[in-house]
C-alpha positions as CSV (number, residue, x, y, z in Angstrom):
1,M,11.1,2.2,-36.4
2,T,13.0,4.8,-34.4
3,T,16.4,6.1,-35.4
4,H,18.3,4.0,-32.9
5,Y,16.4,0.9,-34.1
6,K,17.4,1.7,-37.7
7,D,21.0,1.9,-36.5
8,S,20.7,-1.3,-34.6
9,H,19.0,-3.0,-37.6
10,T,21.9,-2.0,-39.9
11,F,24.5,-3.1,-37.3
12,L,22.8,-6.5,-36.5
13,L,22.5,-7.4,-40.2
14,K,26.2,-8.0,-40.2
15,D,26.1,-10.4,-37.3
16,K,27.2,-13.9,-38.2
17,H,24.6,-15.5,-36.0
18,L,21.5,-13.3,-36.2
19,G,22.2,-11.4,-39.5
20,A,20.7,-14.1,-41.9
21,F,17.5,-14.3,-39.9
22,I,17.1,-10.5,-39.8
23,K,17.7,-10.2,-43.5
24,N,15.0,-12.9,-44.3
25,F,12.6,-11.5,-41.7
26,G,13.0,-7.9,-42.6
27,P,12.5,-4.7,-40.5
28,L,10.3,-5.0,-37.4
29,W,7.0,-3.2,-37.3
30,F,5.1,-3.0,-34.1
31,R,1.4,-3.8,-34.1
32,R,0.5,-2.4,-30.7
33,K,1.4,1.3,-30.1
34,H,3.3,1.4,-26.8
35,T,2.7,4.5,-24.7
36,T,5.5,6.8,-23.9
37,E,3.9,7.8,-20.6
38,P,5.8,6.0,-17.7
39,F,2.8,5.9,-15.3
40,Q,0.5,4.5,-17.9
41,A,3.0,2.0,-19.2
42,L,3.7,0.6,-15.7
43,C,0.0,0.5,-14.9
44,E,-0.6,-1.5,-18.1
45,S,2.3,-3.8,-17.2
46,V,0.8,-4.6,-13.8
47,I,-2.7,-5.2,-15.3
48,Y,-1.2,-7.6,-18.0
49,Q,0.8,-9.7,-15.5
50,Q,0.0,-13.4,-15.7
51,L,-3.0,-12.9,-18.0
52,S,-3.7,-13.6,-21.7
53,G,-3.6,-10.5,-23.9
54,K,-7.3,-10.6,-24.5
55,A,-8.3,-10.9,-20.9
56,A,-5.9,-8.2,-19.8
57,G,-7.1,-5.9,-22.6
58,T,-10.6,-6.3,-21.4
59,I,-9.7,-5.4,-17.8
60,L,-7.6,-2.5,-19.0
61,K,-10.6,-1.0,-20.9
62,R,-12.8,-1.5,-17.8
63,F,-10.1,0.2,-15.7
64,T,-9.8,3.3,-17.9
65,A,-13.6,3.4,-18.1
66,L,-13.6,4.1,-14.3
67,F,-12.2,7.5,-15.1
68,P,-14.6,8.7,-17.9
69,D,-13.2,12.2,-18.1
70,K,-9.6,11.1,-18.7
71,K,-7.8,9.3,-21.5
72,F,-5.8,7.6,-18.7
73,P,-5.9,8.3,-15.0
74,T,-3.2,10.2,-13.1
75,P,-1.5,8.8,-10.0
76,E,-3.8,11.1,-8.0
77,D,-6.9,9.6,-9.6
78,V,-5.8,6.0,-8.8
79,L,-5.0,7.0,-5.2
80,K,-8.5,8.6,-4.8
81,I,-10.5,5.7,-6.2
82,K,-11.6,3.0,-3.8
83,T,-10.1,-0.4,-4.1
84,E,-13.7,-1.9,-4.4
85,M,-14.2,0.1,-7.6
86,L,-10.9,-1.2,-9.0
87,R,-12.1,-4.7,-8.3
88,T,-15.3,-4.1,-10.4
89,A,-13.0,-3.7,-13.4
90,G,-11.8,-7.3,-12.9
91,L,-8.6,-6.5,-11.0
92,S,-7.6,-8.8,-8.2
93,G,-7.2,-7.3,-4.7
94,Q,-3.4,-7.8,-5.1
95,K,-3.2,-6.0,-8.4
96,A,-5.3,-3.2,-7.1
97,S,-2.9,-2.8,-4.2
98,Y,0.0,-2.8,-6.7
99,L,-1.6,0.0,-8.7
100,K,-2.2,2.0,-5.5
101,D,1.5,1.6,-4.5
102,L,2.6,2.6,-8.0
103,A,0.5,5.7,-7.9
104,L,1.8,6.6,-4.4
105,K,5.4,6.2,-5.5
106,F,4.8,8.5,-8.5
107,K,3.1,11.1,-6.4
108,D,5.6,11.1,-3.5
109,G,8.6,11.2,-5.9
110,T,10.0,7.7,-5.2
111,I,9.7,7.3,-9.0
112,N,10.5,10.5,-10.8
113,P,10.4,10.0,-14.6
114,K,12.2,13.3,-15.1
115,L,15.3,11.6,-13.9
116,F,15.2,8.7,-16.3
117,S,17.2,10.4,-19.0
118,K,20.1,10.9,-16.7
119,M,20.0,7.4,-15.2
120,T,21.8,4.2,-16.2
121,D,19.7,1.1,-17.1
122,Q,20.6,-0.5,-13.7
123,E,19.6,2.7,-11.9
124,I,16.2,2.7,-13.6
125,I,15.6,-0.9,-12.7
126,A,16.4,-0.2,-9.0
127,H,14.1,2.8,-9.2
128,V,11.1,0.9,-10.7
129,V,11.3,-2.3,-8.7
130,A,10.7,-0.3,-5.6
131,V,7.0,-0.7,-6.5
132,K,5.2,-3.7,-5.1
133,G,4.5,-6.3,-7.9
134,I,7.1,-4.9,-10.3
135,G,10.2,-7.1,-10.7
136,E,13.3,-6.9,-12.9
137,W,11.6,-8.4,-16.0
138,T,8.8,-5.8,-16.0
139,A,11.4,-3.1,-15.5
140,Q,13.3,-4.4,-18.5
141,M,10.2,-4.5,-20.7
142,F,9.4,-0.9,-19.6
143,M,12.9,0.2,-20.7
144,M,12.6,-1.6,-24.0
145,F,9.2,-0.6,-25.0
146,T,8.5,2.7,-23.2
147,L,11.9,4.3,-22.7
148,N,13.3,2.9,-25.9
149,R,16.6,2.0,-24.3
150,P,18.8,0.4,-27.0
151,D,20.8,-2.1,-25.0
152,I,18.5,-4.2,-22.8
153,L,19.1,-7.9,-22.4
154,P,16.3,-9.6,-20.3
155,T,18.2,-12.7,-19.3
156,G,15.3,-14.0,-17.2
157,D,12.9,-14.1,-20.2
158,L,12.2,-17.7,-21.2
159,G,11.8,-16.8,-24.9
160,I,15.1,-15.1,-25.0
161,Q,16.8,-18.0,-23.2
162,K,15.4,-20.4,-25.8
163,G,16.3,-18.1,-28.6
164,F,20.0,-18.1,-27.4
165,Q,19.9,-21.9,-27.0
166,K,18.7,-22.4,-30.6
167,L,20.7,-19.7,-32.3
168,F,24.0,-20.8,-30.8
169,G,23.2,-24.5,-30.8
170,L,23.5,-24.9,-27.0
171,R,22.6,-28.2,-25.3
172,A,20.7,-26.4,-22.5
173,K,19.2,-23.0,-21.8
174,P,22.1,-20.6,-21.1
175,S,22.8,-18.9,-17.8
176,P,22.6,-15.1,-17.5
177,A,26.4,-14.9,-17.5
178,Q,26.6,-17.0,-20.7
179,M,24.0,-14.8,-22.4
180,E,25.9,-11.7,-21.4
181,R,29.1,-13.2,-23.0
182,L,27.4,-14.5,-26.2
183,S,25.7,-11.1,-26.7
184,R,28.8,-9.0,-26.5
185,P,29.0,-8.6,-30.2
186,W,25.5,-7.0,-30.0
187,A,26.6,-4.5,-27.3
188,G,24.7,-1.3,-27.8
189,H,22.0,-3.0,-29.9
190,R,20.7,-5.8,-27.7
191,T,17.2,-4.5,-27.4
192,L,16.5,-5.0,-31.1
193,A,18.5,-8.3,-31.0
194,C,16.1,-9.6,-28.4
195,M,13.1,-8.5,-30.4
196,Y,14.4,-10.5,-33.3
197,L,15.1,-13.5,-31.0
198,W,11.4,-13.4,-30.0
199,R,10.4,-13.5,-33.6
200,Y,13.0,-16.2,-34.3
201,M,11.3,-18.4,-31.7
202,D,7.8,-17.5,-33.0
203,E,8.9,-18.6,-36.5
204,E,10.1,-21.9,-35.1
205,V,6.8,-22.5,-33.4
206,T,4.9,-21.7,-36.6
207,Q,7.0,-24.0,-38.7
208,K,6.4,-26.9,-36.2
209,Q,2.6,-26.3,-36.3
210,I,2.7,-26.4,-40.1
211,S,4.7,-29.6,-40.2
212,K,2.2,-31.3,-37.9
213,K,-0.7,-30.6,-40.2
214,P,-1.8,-33.7,-42.1
215,S,-1.6,-33.5,-45.9
216,I,-4.8,-33.4,-47.8
């Protein structure tokens, strides 16, 4: 857990809505190591779109295997390789074109990771969604897991919407404006708050599965 996550954890423990769950659940530990390399992270995001984790993981391995001398290809490598070769890894023609566009925008400076540290969250979103196939949700996940931005609130994420609905006892899933308002007490720490909301909903699903099992 990074320093700002530790600070957020300490802060959120005191929250009247989320604090009790955080205390019972304990600190978050991440199973999958997220890369800190922006190009790699965004490539992986494109590959994982609309696929199960297992299927996407297989395609990712096949994709990286196309570049045997590299741990991960550079934008130049992706631009040089033929689309037909990308398709052999299991990528659709559309996703192959997204990866090509991503590589081009890194190479021509449309996306410049060196500027990220000086940019606001909204500026980074605008920067990243210039790539075909990358929308606001993907940009927000990128900021949460790669750039470690501490105050990201992905209001379009269904799990987060359901988490707000259950945590605050709402009759319906909240609007983005309502989520912004309800999350004001978490300002500066909303990335970790959302990570706990995902776990909060996971716990609910697990409990429902257990309750449905017949007694022996």
